[in-house]
N, C-alpha and C positions, 0 to 999 in steps of 0.2 A: 604644788608641797618644796617645802626647805628643808634640800639634804644637806645630812651631817656627812664628814669625812666618809666614812668608812661606806659610804650609803652611795657617796659620789665617783668612786672609787668599785663597785660593783657595779653601775650604770657605765663607765669607762669597760670593764672588766667584760658585759655580755656583748662588745663590737668587738672587741682583740681578742678574745676565749671566740667567741664564733671565728671568725679572722684564721687562729692560729692553729684548730683543729680542720679546718680547711687547707688549708697552704702545708702540714703536716701530714696529711690521709693521700695528695694530691698523688706520690706516688708509689700509692698501693694498691690506689683503684682499679678494678675489676681487675686483679692481681697481677697488675703488669711489672709492680715491684717482690719479693720477696724479705720482712722481715729481719732484720739480721739480729745476731746475739744482746745489740746495745736495747732494742727497741727503732721502735719508727721514726726514724730522722726525719730534717726536712732535704728532703735531696730534688725535685722537684722532678720533670722528665711525666711519667704517666700520661693519661693521654690528650694532653695538651701538650706535651713538651715544653711542662712550667720551669721558668728556671729555682734553683732553692729559695726555698723563703715565696715564691708566690701565688699567690690564693687564683681559686677557679672562679667558676662563673655565679657559685653558692655567696661569695663578699664580695662580687662585682655585683649583685641581685640585689644585696642584705644593706651593700652604698648607694643604690638608687633610693632606695627611700632612707637612710639615714641622710640623704645627700637634700632629699627635701623635707624630712623634719627636721634636719638647723635652719629652715627659713619659716614653716608652716606652723601651727599648731592642731589645725585639728587634719591627722592625714586621711580622713574617711570621705574629704572634701567632695567634689568631681575640680578645683582646680588642683588639688594637691596629688587625687592619684591619676589627673592626668600627665601630669611633671611626671610623677614614677613611671605612666605610661611610654613618653617621650624618653625620658633614658634608660626606660630599656630597648627601645626601639633604636636608637643610637647605640648600643651595644652592640643591637647584636648585626647593626649593617656595616662596624669592623668584621667581621666573619671569623669571629669565637673560635677558637680549635673544639671546643670542651661547654655544647650547650645543649641540653633534655629535649627530647626531640619534641617533649609535647610544644615544652614552649617556642622551639625553633619556630613549628608548624604554626600558631599565633601568632608569635612577632613575623615572624612574614608573610602571614597573610592579609598588614593592618594596612600599610604603605607607612611613609614617612606620616611624624608630626601626629601618632596618632593622639585622637580623645582617648579620656578613659569610658568613654559609655562604646565608645568601639572595639575596645581592646576586649571588653568585657561581652559585650555581644557574641562576638567570634570565640571567644570559651566558653559560653553557656553554650552557643551551637556547635565544637565539636564532642561540649558534654550527651547533648540531646539526641546527634546523632553517631555518637560510638561504644556510649557509656563509661568510657575508660580514661576519665580525665582527673585519677586519684593517683598521681604521681610520687611522688616528695618535692618536687622541685617550688613549691609557694614554701613547707615546710623548713626548707634550710636557709630562707632566708630574714625568718622572724625576728631578728639580734635586736634587730634597731627599731623596731615597732614599738613599744612599750616606754618608753623613751619620752613622749608625748601626753601618754594615762597615766602617770605613778600612782595618783590619783585617783582614778576616776577605773574601775574593770569596765565597766558595761561599755562607756569609751571606749578603750582598748578592744574591748571583743566585737563590736561593731568594725572598727580601723583593719582589724586584724582577716577579718570575712572578706571584706572589699575589697584587700589589696589582695587576697587568696587567688579572688574571682577575676581576675585583672589574666590570668593565665591559668585558674587554677579550677574549675567550679566547682568541679566537686562535692559535695556535702560534708565526707570524712577526708578533703581535704581540708577543709576551714573550718569544722572541727581542731583537726589537730593543731591546728595554725589560733586557734582560741585557746588549747588551753595549751599549749606550749610555751605563749606570751605572757598570757597569765601569772605561766609558774616563773616565767623569769621576771614579769612585771613584783613579783610576789618573795621573787627572790634577794631583788634592790631594796626593796624597802623592809622587809624581815631581816634578810638575813639566813632565810631557810629553803631549803629544796623538799619545794612537794607539787606534784604533776597535778595533786586531786585537789586544790584550791580551783583551780577553773572549771570543775564540774559543774558548779551551779548555775554558768553562765551557757549554757548547752541544755535543751530540749530535757525532759523526763526521762522519757524512750533512749534518747544520745547519751546521756550522760550514762542511765542501766549499761549501752554495748561499749562504754569508752569505760567503767570503771571491769568490768571483764578485761577490757587490751589491757587495760594495767596491772591486776592482779596479774596477769598469766606474764606479764615480763620482769616482770618479779620473781618469779618463781621458778621463769627459765633461765637457763644459763642465756650470759649473749649470746654463744656460738650457735644456738640458735635461730637464731633471726637473722638467717644469711637465706639466698637474698633480700634484700631491703631494697627495692628500687618502687615500692609500694609506699605510699607515706604512711600506712599500719604500720606496717612491721620497722619502717626507718623510725619511726618515735620510737616502735620498741626494742630496737633495737639501742638508738641514743641511751633510752630513758636505763633499761636493762645495765648495760656499761655502770652508769653511773649508778643504780643499786648495789650493783653488784664485787663497786673495785670499798674497799674498806678507806676510811679514813684515819689518817696516819696519828696519832697520837702525838706525836711529839712535834708534825709539823702540821697541821689538817690542811694547810691552801694544799698542799703536795697531793691531792683528793682532782684536783683540776688536770694536769700532766699525766698523770697513772690512771686515773678513769677515760680522756684519750686516750692512751695504748692502749683498755680497753676493746674501748670503739672501735679503734683501726685493726686490731688482731681477730674482729668478729669479719671483715673482706666485704668482697663484693664492693659496694656504692660510700667505701673507706670518708672522702673527701665527705660527704656532703653528712654520712650521721656521724661523724668531728666533728662539726659546722655544726651540727642541730645542738650536741650535745654538749662543744662550747661554748654554745651561746647562755644555755640553762647554769655552767658552771663557772663561769665569769662570774657570772650575776652574782653567784654565790660566794667566789670567793675573790673576788674582783679582778682588779688589770697587773695589781698587783703581785697575783698567785701567776701569770703566766709568764716562763723563763727567761731570765733575761733575754737571755741567746734569741732564743723565736723571736720576741719583742724587735730585738733589729733587724731580722730578717726579712719581718715581712715585709710587704710591696704588693701593688701589682693595677689592675686597671680602674683607673686611668691615669696613673703615671702616678698615684700615690703609697704612702708610708702607714708602717702600725701606727704611725703619733698623729698626721694628718686622719685617720680613724679619731683615736680618743680625741683628738682637735670638735672635730664634728661633733662628735655626742656631747662634747664639754656646751658648745650652741643650742643641739636637739635639748638638753635640758634647760639650757636657760637662765632665768632667775632666780632657780631654785643653786643654784652653781655657788659653794659657795658658802651658803648662810646656813645658819645655826638649826637646827632641828628643836 
């Protein structure tokens, strides 16, 4: 599909907003620092002793997907999934300071240059052995998945499931990725925040369960969703932060920064909840809503800046870039 300038800004915002939330929340992960009177800042530190403005594993794994999306039209193809898997593994081999336990277990057991089928099999085996593979580690990296499927919700759902299953085989993890990715797609295309738009892409019984989960997120104060390492509570924390933060009448785009502050104040896995929320907020309000100071500070593995993420986003949306709607 052809995108107008506002849609292009929102596509860029999905990736940039997620990275900004990640880097902003890094300092406060698991209460490693207190939030000062001026709100959360890009202080660095946290569990990985990050530099100010440096993103964590959330954006690094999203970059692995974005980098492949810049080259491949269909992220659900075996070739694209294998390239994503191998980028995950190469990053793992650098010995990152901040990596989820489940992701470490999966990536550590497949050897160098794994094929997607091998990674997925390891993920499935862990799920079948333990029944506990529903962490938030695949939901945190959804920001770029929609970029290749802006006019194809079903294709997006299929890709979301297969990318999640590389490390997080749990059905709820896959469902959450479908819901959030479709909400991002819808926000880019329509300029609306609607988490329920993806319910039609789930099995009816699952859609009914997720409707209750979303309703609960909207009813309860965001602070209720702590801890949030489970994919369900991570999604609820991110959506509750967005839903409970008022949209300023004088400058609606401030909703992005204000909602990220709400997300981080929830506590616990702050960088991940803010990265999840930031992807959807950026898809709604655009890269232009990311504060210039944050945007200038953003950087991280593999030696990239926030502007590099924008350039890769432009390649991922490809022929639609700059075309009239």
